[in-house]
Chimera marker file (.cmm) of the C-alpha trace (Angstrom):
<marker_set name="trace">
<marker id="1" x="130.643" y="45.741" z="-21.937" r="1" g="1" b="0" radius="0.5"/>
<marker id="2" x="131.792" y="41.795" z="-20.885" r="1" g="1" b="0" radius="0.5"/>
<marker id="3" x="131.651" y="39.127" z="-24.109" r="1" g="1" b="0" radius="0.5"/>
<marker id="4" x="128.209" y="37.628" z="-22.685" r="1" g="1" b="0" radius="0.5"/>
<marker id="5" x="126.283" y="40.835" z="-23.450" r="1" g="1" b="0" radius="0.5"/>
<marker id="6" x="128.151" y="41.798" z="-26.543" r="1" g="1" b="0" radius="0.5"/>
<marker id="7" x="125.307" y="40.737" z="-28.743" r="1" g="1" b="0" radius="0.5"/>
<marker id="8" x="122.594" y="42.582" z="-26.762" r="1" g="1" b="0" radius="0.5"/>
<marker id="9" x="124.379" y="45.262" z="-26.670" r="1" g="1" b="0" radius="0.5"/>
<marker id="10" x="124.834" y="45.311" z="-30.480" r="1" g="1" b="0" radius="0.5"/>
<marker id="11" x="120.904" y="45.017" z="-30.858" r="1" g="1" b="0" radius="0.5"/>
<marker id="12" x="119.972" y="47.907" z="-28.928" r="1" g="1" b="0" radius="0.5"/>
<marker id="13" x="122.620" y="50.590" z="-30.519" r="1" g="1" b="0" radius="0.5"/>
<marker id="14" x="120.419" y="48.877" z="-33.776" r="1" g="1" b="0" radius="0.5"/>
<marker id="15" x="117.075" y="49.672" z="-31.886" r="1" g="1" b="0" radius="0.5"/>
<marker id="16" x="118.512" y="53.072" z="-30.978" r="1" g="1" b="0" radius="0.5"/>
<marker id="17" x="119.575" y="54.207" z="-34.323" r="1" g="1" b="0" radius="0.5"/>
<marker id="18" x="123.436" y="53.774" z="-33.908" r="1" g="1" b="0" radius="0.5"/>
<marker id="19" x="124.211" y="50.726" z="-35.675" r="1" g="1" b="0" radius="0.5"/>
<marker id="20" x="128.101" y="49.654" z="-34.998" r="1" g="1" b="0" radius="0.5"/>
<marker id="21" x="128.689" y="51.585" z="-31.826" r="1" g="1" b="0" radius="0.5"/>
<marker id="22" x="131.551" y="51.157" z="-30.751" r="1" g="1" b="0" radius="0.5"/>
<marker id="23" x="132.190" y="49.786" z="-27.004" r="1" g="1" b="0" radius="0.5"/>
<marker id="24" x="135.248" y="48.436" z="-25.011" r="1" g="1" b="0" radius="0.5"/>
<marker id="25" x="134.904" y="44.853" z="-24.335" r="1" g="1" b="0" radius="0.5"/>
<marker id="26" x="135.944" y="42.618" z="-21.393" r="1" g="1" b="0" radius="0.5"/>
<marker id="27" x="136.110" y="39.164" z="-19.871" r="1" g="1" b="0" radius="0.5"/>
<marker id="28" x="133.391" y="37.430" z="-18.449" r="1" g="1" b="0" radius="0.5"/>
<marker id="29" x="132.068" y="37.058" z="-15.495" r="1" g="1" b="0" radius="0.5"/>
<marker id="30" x="132.945" y="40.331" z="-13.465" r="1" g="1" b="0" radius="0.5"/>
<marker id="31" x="131.475" y="38.604" z="-10.376" r="1" g="1" b="0" radius="0.5"/>
<marker id="32" x="133.555" y="35.572" z="-9.580" r="1" g="1" b="0" radius="0.5"/>
<marker id="33" x="136.775" y="38.194" z="-10.738" r="1" g="1" b="0" radius="0.5"/>
<marker id="34" x="139.338" y="38.969" z="-7.450" r="1" g="1" b="0" radius="0.5"/>
<marker id="35" x="140.367" y="42.212" z="-6.982" r="1" g="1" b="0" radius="0.5"/>
<marker id="36" x="142.916" y="41.744" z="-8.979" r="1" g="1" b="0" radius="0.5"/>
<marker id="37" x="141.161" y="40.638" z="-12.095" r="1" g="1" b="0" radius="0.5"/>
<marker id="38" x="139.232" y="43.516" z="-11.815" r="1" g="1" b="0" radius="0.5"/>
<marker id="39" x="142.016" y="45.756" z="-11.641" r="1" g="1" b="0" radius="0.5"/>
<marker id="40" x="143.282" y="44.038" z="-15.050" r="1" g="1" b="0" radius="0.5"/>
<marker id="41" x="139.868" y="43.650" z="-16.577" r="1" g="1" b="0" radius="0.5"/>
<marker id="42" x="139.633" y="47.404" z="-15.958" r="1" g="1" b="0" radius="0.5"/>
<marker id="43" x="142.880" y="48.410" z="-16.988" r="1" g="1" b="0" radius="0.5"/>
<marker id="44" x="142.037" y="46.679" z="-20.366" r="1" g="1" b="0" radius="0.5"/>
<marker id="45" x="138.766" y="47.981" z="-20.992" r="1" g="1" b="0" radius="0.5"/>
<marker id="46" x="140.510" y="51.982" z="-20.389" r="1" g="1" b="0" radius="0.5"/>
<marker id="47" x="143.162" y="50.882" z="-23.279" r="1" g="1" b="0" radius="0.5"/>
<marker id="48" x="140.403" y="49.958" z="-25.422" r="1" g="1" b="0" radius="0.5"/>
<marker id="49" x="138.739" y="52.772" z="-25.002" r="1" g="1" b="0" radius="0.5"/>
<marker id="50" x="141.147" y="55.361" z="-25.229" r="1" g="1" b="0" radius="0.5"/>
<marker id="51" x="142.283" y="53.676" z="-28.834" r="1" g="1" b="0" radius="0.5"/>
<marker id="52" x="138.363" y="53.925" z="-29.945" r="1" g="1" b="0" radius="0.5"/>
<marker id="53" x="138.574" y="57.527" z="-28.567" r="1" g="1" b="0" radius="0.5"/>
<marker id="54" x="141.883" y="58.376" z="-30.134" r="1" g="1" b="0" radius="0.5"/>
<marker id="55" x="143.146" y="57.020" z="-33.479" r="1" g="1" b="0" radius="0.5"/>
<marker id="56" x="146.291" y="57.817" z="-35.154" r="1" g="1" b="0" radius="0.5"/>
<link id1="1" id2="2" r="1" g="1" b="0" radius="0.2"/>
<link id1="2" id2="3" r="1" g="1" b="0" radius="0.2"/>
<link id1="3" id2="4" r="1" g="1" b="0" radius="0.2"/>
<link id1="4" id2="5" r="1" g="1" b="0" radius="0.2"/>
<link id1="5" id2="6" r="1" g="1" b="0" radius="0.2"/>
<link id1="6" id2="7" r="1" g="1" b="0" radius="0.2"/>
<link id1="7" id2="8" r="1" g="1" b="0" radius="0.2"/>
<link id1="8" id2="9" r="1" g="1" b="0" radius="0.2"/>
<link id1="9" id2="10" r="1" g="1" b="0" radius="0.2"/>
<link id1="10" id2="11" r="1" g="1" b="0" radius="0.2"/>
<link id1="11" id2="12" r="1" g="1" b="0" radius="0.2"/>
<link id1="12" id2="13" r="1" g="1" b="0" radius="0.2"/>
<link id1="13" id2="14" r="1" g="1" b="0" radius="0.2"/>
<link id1="14" id2="15" r="1" g="1" b="0" radius="0.2"/>
<link id1="15" id2="16" r="1" g="1" b="0" radius="0.2"/>
<link id1="16" id2="17" r="1" g="1" b="0" radius="0.2"/>
<link id1="17" id2="18" r="1" g="1" b="0" radius="0.2"/>
<link id1="18" id2="19" r="1" g="1" b="0" radius="0.2"/>
<link id1="19" id2="20" r="1" g="1" b="0" radius="0.2"/>
<link id1="20" id2="21" r="1" g="1" b="0" radius="0.2"/>
<link id1="21" id2="22" r="1" g="1" b="0" radius="0.2"/>
<link id1="22" id2="23" r="1" g="1" b="0" radius="0.2"/>
<link id1="23" id2="24" r="1" g="1" b="0" radius="0.2"/>
<link id1="24" id2="25" r="1" g="1" b="0" radius="0.2"/>
<link id1="25" id2="26" r="1" g="1" b="0" radius="0.2"/>
<link id1="26" id2="27" r="1" g="1" b="0" radius="0.2"/>
<link id1="27" id2="28" r="1" g="1" b="0" radius="0.2"/>
<link id1="28" id2="29" r="1" g="1" b="0" radius="0.2"/>
<link id1="29" id2="30" r="1" g="1" b="0" radius="0.2"/>
<link id1="30" id2="31" r="1" g="1" b="0" radius="0.2"/>
<link id1="31" id2="32" r="1" g="1" b="0" radius="0.2"/>
<link id1="32" id2="33" r="1" g="1" b="0" radius="0.2"/>
<link id1="33" id2="34" r="1" g="1" b="0" radius="0.2"/>
<link id1="34" id2="35" r="1" g="1" b="0" radius="0.2"/>
<link id1="35" id2="36" r="1" g="1" b="0" radius="0.2"/>
<link id1="36" id2="37" r="1" g="1" b="0" radius="0.2"/>
<link id1="37" id2="38" r="1" g="1" b="0" radius="0.2"/>
<link id1="38" id2="39" r="1" g="1" b="0" radius="0.2"/>
<link id1="39" id2="40" r="1" g="1" b="0" radius="0.2"/>
<link id1="40" id2="41" r="1" g="1" b="0" radius="0.2"/>
<link id1="41" id2="42" r="1" g="1" b="0" radius="0.2"/>
<link id1="42" id2="43" r="1" g="1" b="0" radius="0.2"/>
<link id1="43" id2="44" r="1" g="1" b="0" radius="0.2"/>
<link id1="44" id2="45" r="1" g="1" b="0" radius="0.2"/>
<link id1="45" id2="46" r="1" g="1" b="0" radius="0.2"/>
<link id1="46" id2="47" r="1" g="1" b="0" radius="0.2"/>
<link id1="47" id2="48" r="1" g="1" b="0" radius="0.2"/>
<link id1="48" id2="49" r="1" g="1" b="0" radius="0.2"/>
<link id1="49" id2="50" r="1" g="1" b="0" radius="0.2"/>
<link id1="50" id2="51" r="1" g="1" b="0" radius="0.2"/>
<link id1="51" id2="52" r="1" g="1" b="0" radius="0.2"/>
<link id1="52" id2="53" r="1" g="1" b="0" radius="0.2"/>
<link id1="53" id2="54" r="1" g="1" b="0" radius="0.2"/>
<link id1="54" id2="55" r="1" g="1" b="0" radius="0.2"/>
<link id1="55" id2="56" r="1" g="1" b="0" radius="0.2"/>
</marker_set>
C-alpha cells in the first residue's frame, strides 16, 4: 500500500469488519519510480510484511 492510499485502506478495513488490519506501506508514487526505485520499494514491502507475519 502506498502512503497516499493508507487512509482509504484503513477505512475499507473498518467497513469490512477488520479494524486495525495491518498492511505494508511504501512511498508514493510508484508510477514515476525507476526500476531501481521499484526494487527498493519491493524489498521494503517484503521486509515490512515479514515483520508483521513473524513477531518475536
